[in-house]
VOGU-3710 file (C-alpha; in Angstrom, 3 decimals, decimal comma):
1> msdvqvpvli> -13,780/13,357/17,358  -12,170/13,062/20,784  -8,446/13,123/21,437  -6,533/9,844/21,475  -3,778/8,555/23,735  -1,729/5,696/22,306  1,869/4,460/22,648  2,633/4,681/18,906  1,159/6,852/16,159  1,802/5,619/12,608
11> vggggaglts> 1,477/8,257/9,879  0,935/6,609/6,498  -1,119/3,657/5,310  1,126/2,072/2,673  3,364/-0,954/2,966  5,588/0,596/5,652  2,735/1,833/7,841  0,538/-1,244/7,574  3,465/-3,585/8,236  4,415/-1,506/11,279
21> smllsrlgvd> 0,852/-1,722/12,560  0,708/-5,499/12,166  4,092/-6,042/13,805  3,288/-3,803/16,773  -0,075/-5,515/17,270  1,627/-8,906/17,306  3,999/-7,545/19,941  1,131/-6,318/22,122  1,816/-2,624/21,415  -1,253/-0,450/20,884
31> sllvsayptt> -0,979/1,894/17,907  -3,085/4,216/15,762  -2,532/4,475/12,007  -3,681/7,511/10,042  -3,477/7,992/6,282  -4,301/11,144/4,357  -5,636/9,054/1,479  -9,180/7,674/1,352  -8,002/4,220/0,262  -4,909/2,127/-0,123
41> svlpkahvln> -2,743/2,673/-3,223  -4,426/2,860/-6,621  -1,091/2,341/-8,431  0,218/-1,137/-9,321  3,785/-0,423/-8,245  6,340/-2,206/-6,033  5,329/-5,728/-6,971  8,360/-7,942/-6,144  8,330/-9,274/-2,556  11,607/-10,922/-1,627
51> qrtmeifrev> 12,224/-13,882/0,649  12,921/-11,848/3,784  9,755/-9,828/3,269  7,754/-13,014/2,858  9,255/-14,364/6,103  8,042/-11,192/7,842  4,623/-11,544/6,219  4,509/-15,136/7,450  5,282/-13,884/10,951  2,372/-11,422/10,926
61> gvadavydrg> -0,001/-13,861/9,226  -0,481/-12,625/5,653  2,010/-14,701/3,642  -0,510/-17,326/2,557  -2,928/-14,677/1,301  -0,127/-12,946/-0,633  1,004/-16,205/-2,214  -2,592/-17,110/-3,110  -3,206/-13,768/-4,825  0,258/-13,292/-6,311
71> tppenmqatg> 2,058/-14,589/-9,361  2,503/-18,382/-9,446  6,176/-19,371/-9,321  6,048/-20,838/-12,822  5,155/-17,372/-14,168  8,048/-15,543/-12,493  11,111/-17,542/-13,438  12,772/-15,200/-15,921  13,065/-11,783/-17,478  13,519/-11,403/-21,232
81> wytgltgphd> 14,677/-8,842/-23,780  12,663/-8,668/-27,011  12,486/-6,540/-30,133  9,014/-5,313/-29,250  6,055/-7,690/-29,294  5,222/-7,683/-32,978  5,525/-5,461/-36,033  5,576/-5,135/-39,816  8,699/-7,247/-40,485  10,297/-10,429/-39,176
91> gygrelgrle> 12,695/-8,570/-36,868  9,924/-7,614/-34,440  9,097/-9,844/-31,494  12,380/-11,756/-31,455  13,925/-12,743/-28,152  17,398/-11,289/-27,659  18,172/-13,010/-24,368  16,880/-13,812/-20,913  17,904/-14,225/-17,280  16,512/-16,085/-14,311
101> vwgagytdpd> 14,961/-13,733/-11,765  15,036/-13,775/-7,956  15,349/-17,511/-7,501  13,762/-18,593/-10,796  10,402/-19,431/-9,283  12,097/-21,034/-6,249  14,161/-23,449/-8,333  17,578/-21,848/-7,808  19,281/-24,044/-5,154  20,759/-21,012/-3,363
111> yvaasscrts> 17,314/-19,464/-2,875  15,828/-22,774/-1,754  18,657/-23,179/0,754  18,268/-19,621/2,043  14,652/-19,679/3,220  11,512/-21,753/3,386  9,722/-18,754/1,833  9,949/-18,123/-1,901  9,976/-14,726/-3,560  6,486/-13,545/-4,485
121> nlpqirlepi> 5,060/-10,963/-6,858  1,942/-8,920/-6,117  1,453/-5,266/-7,097  0,842/-2,781/-4,310  -2,663/-2,072/-5,575  -3,610/-5,621/-4,540  -1,133/-6,154/-1,718  -2,156/-3,209/0,422  -5,832/-4,224/0,805  -4,606/-7,571/2,182
131> lrahaeslag> -2,311/-5,790/4,623  -5,017/-3,314/5,623  -7,615/-6,001/6,315  -5,173/-7,935/8,480  -3,970/-4,815/10,287  -7,606/-4,009/11,115  -8,190/-7,544/12,373  -5,201/-7,246/14,708  -5,528/-3,663/15,941  -9,247/-3,112/15,482
141> aekirfnhef> -10,796/-1,250/12,552  -11,057/1,937/14,627  -7,241/2,031/14,906  -6,682/2,065/11,127  -7,989/5,428/9,909  -7,872/6,341/6,242  -8,817/9,869/5,107  -7,308/11,170/8,348  -4,483/13,580/7,572  -1,458/14,346/9,717
151> vsleqdsdgv> -1,220/18,143/10,143  1,543/18,873/12,636  3,360/17,634/15,716  5,182/18,861/18,780  7,404/16,715/20,940  9,292/16,886/24,212  10,965/14,448/26,590  7,592/13,091/27,703  5,992/12,350/24,343  4,529/13,657/21,098
161> earilnkdtg> 1,343/15,564/20,385  0,171/15,264/16,794  -2,651/17,196/15,177  -4,858/15,110/12,857  -7,609/16,194/10,445  -10,575/13,908/9,889  -11,207/14,701/6,215  -14,607/13,017/6,318  -15,947/15,468/8,892  -13,514/18,379/8,766
171> ehytvhaqyv> -12,797/17,998/12,492  -9,340/18,129/14,079  -8,194/16,026/17,009  -4,967/15,432/18,915  -3,071/12,187/19,306  -0,820/11,864/22,355  1,859/9,229/21,715  5,193/8,087/23,045  6,554/7,598/19,522  5,604/8,507/15,950
181> lgcdggravg> 6,486/6,449/12,884  6,646/8,573/9,747  5,572/6,184/6,986  4,074/8,834/4,702  6,580/8,744/1,860  8,195/11,959/3,084  5,146/14,053/2,304  4,758/15,755/5,679  6,408/14,310/8,795  10,033/14,471/7,699
191> kqlgvqmegt> 9,616/17,877/6,076  8,137/19,341/9,250  11,121/18,079/11,217  13,607/19,561/8,750  14,867/16,217/7,450  16,745/16,565/4,166  16,772/13,995/1,361  20,236/13,567/-0,134  21,430/11,717/-3,214  20,944/11,517/-6,984
201> rdvmrmvsvh> 18,003/13,394/-8,515  16,419/13,892/-11,932  18,038/10,960/-13,736  15,152/10,317/-16,109  11,388/10,650/-16,288  9,394/7,444/-16,373  5,797/7,126/-17,544  3,749/4,105/-16,461  0,520/3,035/-18,143  -1,721/0,671/-16,144
211> mtadlsqwar> -4,171/-0,956/-18,505  -6,423/-3,885/-19,238  -5,540/-5,516/-22,555  -5,408/-8,975/-24,107  -1,759/-9,395/-25,098  -1,747/-13,181/-24,911  -1,275/-13,545/-28,674  2,074/-11,734/-28,592  3,406/-11,862/-25,006  4,501/-15,457/-25,234
221> dpevlirwlv> 6,813/-17,287/-22,807  4,662/-17,854/-19,693  7,755/-18,173/-17,477  8,827/-14,562/-18,210  7,775/-11,983/-15,625  9,279/-8,766/-17,019  9,715/-8,060/-20,747  12,231/-5,422/-21,842  11,169/-4,257/-25,283  14,293/-3,115/-27,084
231> npdfggsfsg> 12,589/-1,388/-29,982  15,088/0,112/-32,453  12,460/2,679/-33,410  12,982/4,285/-29,987  16,599/3,514/-29,140  17,111/0,730/-26,639  16,409/-0,879/-23,310  14,000/1,646/-21,847  11,905/1,782/-25,025  9,312/-0,098/-23,009
241> vlvpmgpdhw> 9,076/-2,443/-20,057  6,011/-4,706/-19,931  4,918/-6,338/-16,659  1,803/-8,490/-16,082  -0,435/-7,437/-13,197  -3,022/-10,233/-12,934  -5,347/-10,132/-11,114  -6,944/-13,510/-11,846  -4,500/-14,896/-14,410  -0,778/-14,407/-14,864
251> gpaseewvfh> 1,787/-14,814/-17,598  0,499/-14,169/-21,138  -3,097/-14,576/-19,903  -2,811/-11,656/-17,492  -5,816/-9,366/-17,732  -3,911/-6,247/-16,681  -0,461/-4,931/-17,544  1,822/-2,038/-16,724  3,928/-0,526/-19,477  6,883/1,707/-18,492
261> mqyavddaaa> 8,601/4,162/-20,860  11,651/6,360/-20,368  11,781/10,044/-21,314  14,147/12,922/-20,703  13,200/14,773/-17,530  12,142/17,876/-19,496  10,376/16,075/-22,375  6,879/17,567/-22,644  5,676/14,513/-24,584  5,729/12,551/-21,318
271> ldrtkvldrm> 2,849/14,717/-20,103  0,736/14,299/-23,226  -1,656/11,349/-22,860  -2,181/10,935/-26,598  1,536/10,935/-27,369  2,266/8,513/-24,537  -0,309/6,012/-25,764  0,810/6,399/-29,376  4,388/5,658/-28,370  3,280/2,654/-26,322
281> ratlglpdce> 1,377/1,216/-29,293  4,360/1,773/-31,586  6,773/0,140/-29,135  4,500/-2,853/-28,715  4,050/-3,002/-32,487  0,254/-2,878/-32,062  -0,949/0,346/-33,730  -4,620/-0,622/-33,383  -4,432/-1,583/-29,687  -7,140/0,202/-27,693
291> pevhnisqwi> -6,599/-0,841/-24,075  -8,753/0,156/-21,144  -6,433/2,620/-19,434  -6,779/2,724/-15,657  -4,026/5,182/-14,871  -1,087/7,001/-16,448  1,480/8,126/-13,904  4,727/10,049/-14,293  7,610/9,810/-11,894  11,225/10,908/-11,734
301> mealvadkfr> 13,904/8,272/-11,243  16,036/9,207/-8,256  17,981/7,639/-5,390  17,602/9,614/-2,157  18,277/8,908/1,508  17,229/10,985/4,514  20,022/12,636/6,474  18,302/11,458/9,661  16,140/8,398/10,324  15,313/9,543/13,851
311> vgrvfligda> 14,436/12,975/15,211  13,664/12,721/18,914  10,657/10,471/19,296  9,927/10,351/15,572  11,266/7,636/13,238  11,159/7,640/9,448  10,387/4,372/7,662  10,185/3,365/4,011  9,938/6,065/1,348  10,004/8,719/4,057
321> ahrhpptggl> 13,604/7,675/4,718  14,775/6,433/1,292  13,508/6,502/-2,287  14,760/4,057/-4,883  14,393/3,380/-8,571  12,203/0,262/-8,908  14,949/-1,768/-10,617  15,697/-4,711/-8,344  12,511/-4,359/-6,320  14,283/-2,945/-3,261
331> glnsavhdah> 11,990/-0,069/-2,251  8,957/-1,711/-0,641  11,055/-4,616/0,618  13,396/-2,193/2,372  10,396/-0,491/3,961  9,103/-3,783/5,359  12,569/-4,577/6,690  12,776/-1,118/8,299  9,547/-1,799/10,167  10,731/-5,235/11,275
341> nlawkiaavl> 13,987/-3,785/12,604  12,259/-1,061/14,625  9,084/-2,688/15,947  10,703/-5,094/18,417  12,969/-2,339/19,717  10,037/-0,028/20,431  8,206/-2,875/22,147  11,252/-3,658/24,296  11,590/-0,025/25,387  7,878/0,397/26,114
351> tgaagetlld> 7,837/-2,705/28,326  10,931/-1,554/30,205  13,048/-4,486/29,023  15,397/-2,159/27,108  16,825/1,305/27,477  16,060/4,246/25,210  19,466/3,974/23,513  18,325/0,747/21,835  16,204/2,919/19,550  19,305/4,692/18,255
361> tyeserkpvd> 20,365/1,429/16,627  17,483/1,706/14,149  19,361/4,406/12,246  22,835/2,935/12,729  21,626/-0,408/11,352  19,115/0,526/8,691  20,536/3,719/7,182  23,673/2,091/5,684  21,590/-0,793/4,303  18,957/1,503/2,824
371> aynaqramen> 21,577/3,851/1,361  23,311/0,905/-0,288  19,985/-0,397/-1,612  19,222/2,991/-3,164  22,668/3,031/-4,785  22,243/-0,521/-6,044  18,811/0,246/-7,502  20,184/3,221/-9,426  23,144/1,200/-10,711  20,728/-1,547/-11,766
381> alnhftidqa> 18,754/0,959/-13,823  21,767/2,518/-15,504  23,323/-0,857/-16,256  20,508/-1,594/-18,706  22,168/0,827/-21,104  25,128/-1,563/-21,390  22,795/-3,787/-23,401  22,247/-0,980/-25,902  26,005/-0,373/-26,010  26,708/-4,045/-26,713
391> iglspdltae> 24,388/-3,906/-29,696  25,295/-0,363/-30,718  21,750/1,007/-30,472  21,339/4,752/-30,112  18,402/7,192/-30,168  20,626/9,345/-32,393  20,497/6,740/-35,173  17,597/6,169/-37,522  15,298/3,201/-36,988  16,763/1,579/-40,103
401> enwallrpmw> 20,315/1,960/-38,778  19,337/0,502/-35,385  17,618/-2,465/-37,034  20,727/-3,104/-39,130  22,765/-3,273/-35,909  20,326/-5,787/-34,427  20,040/-8,133/-37,388  23,328/-10,001/-36,689  21,746/-11,282/-33,483  19,593/-13,724/-35,453
411> tdmpgsaekr> 21,267/-13,738/-38,876  24,682/-15,273/-39,492  26,835/-12,439/-40,785  30,483/-11,454/-40,387  30,999/-10,615/-36,704  27,674/-12,149/-35,569  29,264/-14,524/-33,053  31,233/-11,755/-31,380  28,206/-9,492/-31,230  25,984/-12,212/-29,779
421> halntaigsq> 28,534/-12,921/-27,086  28,852/-9,208/-26,291  25,081/-9,042/-25,863  25,097/-12,220/-23,770  27,757/-10,668/-21,535  25,796/-7,432/-21,139  22,608/-9,297/-20,264  24,573/-11,483/-17,853  25,770/-8,395/-16,030  22,132/-7,785/-15,055
431> tmefrhhhve> 22,461/-10,559/-12,492  23,387/-7,558/-10,321  19,642/-6,786/-10,405  17,927/-10,126/-10,878  20,156/-12,288/-8,689  21,318/-9,835/-6,023  20,753/-12,387/-3,276  23,264/-10,879/-0,866  21,741/-7,412/-1,285  18,106/-8,396/-0,827
441> fgytypvgai> 18,506/-11,213/1,675  22,036/-11,501/3,063  22,672/-7,912/4,171  24,254/-7,483/7,605  24,429/-5,051/10,510  28,130/-4,514/11,349  27,230/-2,140/14,213  24,143/-1,665/16,358  22,329/-4,014/18,704  24,909/-6,760/18,392
451> vsdgtaepep> 27,784/-8,118/20,474  30,762/-9,258/18,410  32,701/-12,392/19,294  35,872/-10,823/17,922  36,160/-12,974/14,808  37,058/-11,233/11,567  34,408/-10,656/8,913  35,357/-12,821/5,919  35,718/-11,274/2,487  32,550/-12,107/0,496
461> ldairlyeps> 32,874/-14,084/-2,706  30,452/-11,649/-4,363  28,918/-8,900/-2,243  25,971/-8,544/-4,623  25,038/-11,925/-6,042  25,903/-14,500/-3,380  24,338/-14,835/0,043  26,746/-16,742/2,299  25,039/-17,921/5,514  26,855/-17,138/8,762
471> traghplpha> 26,174/-17,013/12,490  28,447/-14,027/13,093  26,774/-11,190/14,996  24,839/-8,919/12,641  24,114/-11,628/10,060  20,653/-13,026/9,342  19,808/-16,365/10,927  20,762/-19,143/8,469  17,878/-21,291/7,296  17,572/-24,903/8,388
481> fveregdrls> 14,690/-27,328/8,619  14,437/-29,009/12,006  12,057/-31,631/13,361  10,409/-32,407/16,683  7,922/-35,224/17,245  7,782/-35,750/13,487  6,820/-32,145/12,720  9,125/-30,208/10,409  9,556/-26,440/10,463  12,262/-23,906/9,777
491> laelagdgkf> 14,403/-22,300/12,459  13,038/-18,951/11,292  9,579/-20,014/12,460  10,943/-20,597/15,980  12,356/-17,062/16,113  10,570/-13,718/15,893  7,285/-12,420/17,324  9,175/-10,265/19,808  11,220/-13,059/21,349  14,933/-13,701/21,463
501> lliagedgqa> 15,934/-17,266/20,661  19,039/-18,963/22,019  20,080/-21,922/19,870  22,567/-24,111/21,683  24,487/-27,092/20,381  23,402/-30,588/21,304  25,598/-30,453/24,455  24,700/-26,869/25,342  22,178/-27,548/28,090  24,009/-25,136/30,400
511> wceaaaklal> 23,249/-22,292/28,002  19,557/-23,202/27,922  19,347/-23,330/31,714  21,096/-19,952/32,013  18,737/-18,442/29,414  15,660/-19,715/31,250  16,923/-18,257/34,551  17,764/-14,894/32,979  14,417/-14,655/31,162  12,563/-15,268/34,422
521> erdipldair> 14,611/-12,855/36,531  14,705/-9,976/34,024  11,381/-10,587/32,285  13,082/-10,877/28,902  11,132/-12,655/26,140  13,660/-15,417/25,504  13,298/-19,023/24,359  16,157/-21,526/24,389  16,550/-24,772/22,452  19,242/-27,300/21,622
531> vgvltgdyid> 19,618/-28,340/17,982  21,712/-31,314/16,890  21,918/-33,985/14,237  21,332/-36,919/16,610  20,250/-35,323/19,895  18,607/-32,100/21,018  15,229/-30,489/21,455  15,060/-30,251/17,660  16,764/-32,557/15,181  18,827/-30,998/12,385
541> ircawlknra> 17,232/-33,294/9,842  19,185/-32,140/6,770  22,384/-31,106/8,580  21,826/-27,568/7,265  22,283/-26,022/10,705  25,413/-28,109/11,313  26,796/-26,875/8,005  26,411/-23,172/8,861  26,286/-22,829/12,650  30,103/-22,463/13,147
551> igshgavlvr> 29,735/-23,299/16,865  30,696/-26,469/18,653  28,309/-28,844/20,389  28,708/-26,836/23,632  28,317/-23,427/21,944  25,318/-21,161/21,453  23,887/-18,553/19,071  21,571/-15,773/20,248  18,993/-14,611/17,687  17,202/-11,243/17,924
561> pdrfiawrsl> 13,432/-10,933/17,473  14,017/-9,757/13,895  15,958/-12,984/13,201  19,405/-11,383/13,039  22,233/-12,845/15,064  22,873/-10,830/18,222  25,843/-12,804/19,594  27,403/-16,244/19,649  29,737/-18,338/21,777  31,755/-20,814/19,757
571> gagedpytdl> 31,998/-23,176/22,715  31,071/-23,563/26,362  31,333/-20,381/28,410  33,059/-20,173/31,776  29,771/-19,036/33,326  26,863/-19,093/30,827  24,542/-17,105/33,113  27,072/-14,298/33,637  27,947/-14,309/29,950  24,298/-13,918/28,952
581> qrvfdqlltp> 23,781/-11,161/31,524  26,657/-9,211/30,003  25,380/-9,793/26,467  21,850/-8,607/27,209  23,156/-5,541/29,053  25,033/-4,545/25,910  22,183/-5,449/23,561  19,290/-3,795/25,363  21,081/-0,693/26,623  23,824/-0,078/24,084
591> tp> 26,349/2,665/24,732  25,585/5,743/22,586
//
């Protein structure tokens, strides 16, 4: 196979790599993706896709396919805690409590107000083929190469030379690129560059069983997405976690399921297939269950972040830069957001619109967010044990003793009311995982490719659970439906695809004229519109933009291609053209 010359080489064909490929193709940047694996993922992991991820998928053109294949909203409204599924006495299968999850199937008013995209749910085993097919349609099938393994790289000030092995033929070839995106989960690229992963290791061993089984008789409650089986026979909350996996039906009718179990890191039973399946049957309360097992995987729960996200011309994205526990669904979503943050910056540098220092803002913006997400995911996981503590469950007690501690939850006994409220409080604390709207959607970039207007950052009401829309620099663009000629769309749909968007107030025509002049003179991809309640290029039909914009009718907000606020002017500038020149100088060639 002959050598290849391409602006960007992407190493890794999972969610991070395929999203990067699609984004770069949409931006007109040629890339080559190589993956050491023969196919996309065979594991049904990383299934929750949050609102921001779905906005990005809408931008690249796969959101409809993901929604069509994924869990219907009515089947992903809640998570529930149960005493197993069934068993030999009336204590088994009881519901202990439940919470709404990630917008409650797009019925939570805060989630509806935040985005025109709802949270979705589709396991990676079915998501990645959708992403791959679309990436191939955008870049060309010859630019998406599975079973091609990254071997090594060398880089200098002019570019990168990477050695690739075609595992189908055994031949090696060289890829000459300006930049390399390491999206390989940290398997090779980061290690070769000496990148260290830092954080919390070896917290617990998890075993996941992917199976086909008919559990519809016992897995009731079609609105529940994730079932936490608090089986007193095995202690508490991590006795078993049951998640439907579709593919053709969801809820109790799901054909496939994944069952997660927690073990000590050094517990040899976690490596014994027979013991794992026996424990799963016992936790479910179905001793005669004989599922079709597709895969049993073991993994160590950890929260790690790379010490560097950039080494020269190489950038680390997704699991190559950060690894999270799955609690809260932040891993894959963070990877998609990494790619969205970086792609437009690479495109701007390659076209000459931006200076090389813009690429340094990838690490300064994403590393703090990803580190916080990893911390949050670990805290989410450990907080489940507060449920056991509220009940008093312990693996050191006998099954009979644990059941006796549970019985007051459904039987009126002395102290039952207090114990039920303690459990309710412990379950309510898990809103830190299942309603972390600020974490998953409202995160900000305090430093990076932004220009502050000097206003103070307000203290959040709840830095985990509440997303508070704002047009301050570094915040995500607030959602609003606007109309033009009778057509309704969201502001988010007007931004993105590599373009900056200036949103002026209804009397901000001077800003729009200055933006048009600057875009023409400096060849900057920049659109400008006026949005108002009664006048403007777009009509603020629900007053949602008016509610959150924080600028006057003569002011303006500048939105980056990744739909984060770059800068704003609360009112009319002295010289809009000069002001915008200064802003773009700072944005596109930031001072190191």
